[in-house]
N, C-alpha and C positions, 0 to 999 in steps of 0.2 A: 424642434425639430432635427431638427444635427442636434443632441443631445439626446434624443428616444432613442437615436437613430443611435452613435455611443456608448450610450448606454449595452443596446442591443445588443450590437456587436460587439462588448465587454463579456456577453454574457456567456455570448460562441462559443465566443474564445474562450472562458472559464472552463465550460461543460461541454465543448467538444471532445478530448481528450477522455471522463471519465463517458460520454455517450462511445465510442471507440470502441475502446479497451471494451467494457458489455456483448457490441459488434462483433467482436475479434474469439473475444469466450463463447457466445453463444454460438458464433459460425462452424468453431470447428470444435465442436462439442457437441456431435452427430457420432454416434456406437459405426465404428469400426471394429466390425467381426474383428481383422487380418491384425489384426495387434495382440502383441504375445499376451498382453495382461491388463489388467482394471490403477489407477494412477494411483489407489493405493496399494495392488501387488507392485507397481514400480518403487514404489518404498519400499518398499521392508524388501524387494532384493539391494538393494542397493546403498539400502542401511547395510548390511553382511556385507557385503564384494569393496566397500568402502573400514569395516568396521568400525563404524559409526555406534561399540559394544555402550555407553548407554548415552544414545537414542530411539526419545520411543514414537511410535505411531499412533494417533488416534484419526476418529473422522467426528465433525462438529457439528451440529443443523447448524448455523448459522451460518453454514457458508461461504466464511472466512477463514481464507483459507493461510498458514503463518506459521515462519519458526517462533520459537518459545525460546530467547534461551534462555533464562531463570530454569525450566524444568530441563531444560534437554529436547522439550516433545516437538515433532512434524504433528505438526493437526489439518486436515487437509476436509476441505467439505464433505454430504453428501452426494453430493455431483460430481467429482473427483474423484474418489474416494474407490466408490462402486463402480464407473462409468468407464468401456474401451472407448479414447477415446483420443483423440488432438491437445483438445485441453486438456484431457486429466493427463493425462504422460508428459505433458512436457513442467502444462503447476510441480507434478512432483514432485518432478529434477531439478524445480525448480526452488523451491523449500528445500532440497534434500544442500542446493549446493550453497543455502547458506548452514545447513548442517555441518555442515561439510568445512566451510571460510571460517566456526567458532573450533569446532575438531583440531585443528592446525593454526589457531592461536592465531590468520592470518589478520597485519593489520587493522584490513578495513574494514573484518569485521565489530572494530570498537568504534565504531561509530555512532550504530544500530543501539550501542548499549550506551556508548556517554549520550548519544540528543532524542532515542523517542521517552526516553521515557523524562526525558527534559520537557518537549513534547508536547505529549500528553500535557503534564502537568503544571504551561504557561499556560495555552488550551482552555485550561481547565479552568485554572486565575483567575483571564480574562472574563470566561460566563458570570460568572461567578460573581465578580464587580460589576460587570453592564444588566447584571440584572438585579444587581445592591440598591444602586446610583438608584431609583426611584424612592424609594425607602429610607436612606444616607438624607436623597430631597427635604424629605418629613423631620428626618430628626433634627438635622445639622443649621435646613437654609443657609445654607454661606452658601455665595454661588459659582465659588473656587476653588472649595472643597467639590464640590460635587461632578467641576467640571475636570480642576485634578484626578478624582476617580477614575469618569469614563475613561480620558485619555491614557490612562495608567492602564483602562482594562480595553485599552485600541491596543495598543501600543503590547500587552502579551502576547498577546489573539496575532498582530501581524510577526511577533515574533518565537510563538509556537507555530507558526506553517512556512517561514524560512528553516528551521530545523529538520520541518520534513522534508526535503530538500538538498540535507546536505547529506542524505542516506544514499539520494540516484546511484550512486560511483559503486552504492558497497549493492544495489540491488541489478546494477549491470551486468559484476563481476559474480550474481549467483546464478541469471540469464547465458546470458556471454561465452563465460570461459571458466564456467565450471554444466552447469548446466546442458545449449545446445552438443559437447562435444560427448560427453558423458552418452548423451541420443546417439550423437552421430555414430565417434568408436564403440558400443556396444551394439550396438545393429535394431536399436531401438524403437526404432522408425527408420524407412524408404526414403529414397536418396527423394524417392517423384516431393514428402510430403516434409523436407528440410522447409520450400518457404512460409508453404501454414506454422509449422513446427517456432521459425521466427517470428514473424506476428503472434503469437502465443505469449515466447516469451519475451517480448518486448515492448504487452500487454500490462502481462506482468511485470515486468522492472517499473512501470511508468507508476506502476498505480497511486505508490506515495505520492506521486510530481501529482498525477489530478483529486486526491484530496488536500494536500496547499494551494490549489488553483482554487479552489470553492471554501476549502476557507479563509481565503485572502477574499474576495467578493462575499465573504459575509464580515466581512470586515468593513470596503466599503460604503455596505448596506446601509453601515452597523451607524457610517461616518456622512449615510443621506437625509435618514433620519435624523444625525441634530443638528441636522444646516435647519433643521426647514423652524 
């Protein structure tokens, strides 16, 4: 029973940030006709305002809002690109915040270039090793080699998850040193909307953190399986 309770608490701690992020985004995703424009219109306006001449803007079907430094593209999911809501304008300003970081070549922008591709590669290699472990077991029939393969796969997964946590300062900067001042000083939101926008920007900044926690739970599940 204590083991079950501990497991449930761990699952709750890991998934609560992701659940909270979804709830915040949904809560403040209500259409607001009093807002000056959609998330996409605000992003296009901010690109011109800050003279981000090489930055393009796209909507995407998968609803994964992000800034792609490789192609210098701000991508917004259709629900944020085409709607007038606090979530839409806050997320748009957050992604433009990333574009500003890279355009100004701020030191903090190097975190994403340096660690996100590495995190993705480590996670993918870790998954491949763990997936291949049963086939390796059949081929080599050497317990030491199999254990080494599994251990390396888990280690790569762990390092990939930790790499996502490293970019948290960059996300926080995009939300609260870029997006929030832009929205307030430009009067894109009213004073009464600031607490709600603050919540959305916090959720946007913690997205990678929540993903890293989910990865750690995935690693823990593998360890539990291997102990049987």
